[in-house]
C-alpha positions in Angstrom: -5.4 10.5 10.3 -5.2 8.6 6.9 -2.3 7.4 5.4 -1.6 6.2 1.8 -1.4 2.3 1.1 1.7 2.8 -0.5 3.1 4.5 2.7 2.3 1.4 4.7 3.1 -1.1 1.6 6.6 0.8 1.6 7.2 0.6 5.1 6.1 -3.3 5.0 8.6 -4.1 2.5 11.4 -2.3 4.1 11.1 -4.7 7.2 10.6 -7.3 5.0 13.9 -7.0 3.4 15.7 -6.1 7.1 13.9 -9.5 8.2 16.0 -11.1 5.9 19.3 -9.3 5.4 19.6 -9.2 9.4 22.2 -11.5 11.2 20.6 -14.2 13.3 19.8 -13.6 17.1 22.7 -15.1 19.1 19.6 -18.2 20.2 19.0 -19.0 17.2 23.0 -19.3 16.3 23.4 -21.4 19.6 20.7 -23.7 19.1 22.2 -25.1 15.4 25.6 -25.4 18.1 23.6 -27.3 20.7 23.7 -30.8 21.1 20.4 -32.5 19.8 19.6 -33.2 23.4 19.5 -29.7 24.4 17.8 -28.4 22.0 14.0 -27.2 23.2 10.9 -28.4 21.3 9.8 -26.2 17.9 6.9 -25.6 16.4 7.2 -25.9 12.5 4.7 -23.4 10.6 5.0 -22.9 6.6 7.0 -19.9 5.6 3.5 -18.2 3.6 2.0 -18.9 7.6 6.0 -17.0 8.9 5.2 -14.6 6.3 1.6 -13.7 7.3 2.1 -13.6 11.1 5.5 -11.1 10.6 3.6 -9.4 8.1 1.0 -9.0 10.8 3.2 -8.2 13.2 5.0 -5.1 11.7 1.3 -3.8 10.5 0.0 -3.4 14.4 3.3 -2.1 15.2 3.3 0.7 12.0 -0.4 1.6 13.1 0.9 1.8 16.7 3.6 3.8 16.7 2.1 6.1 13.6 -1.0 6.6 16.3 1.1 7.8 18.7 
């Protein structure tokens, strides 16, 4: 089954907008309120790397859903 590129791009743009507008998970909110000694170590990556990883994950999920 073939899908035009613009369909996939539109889906990715929609997911990206949802990621920006959705409320933060409760875990993230709690970590911000927690005392510093109770916060776990976190890995920090650049915004570009984060965006690429999110888009890659979304693209693979879309392909998986479409090919079901």
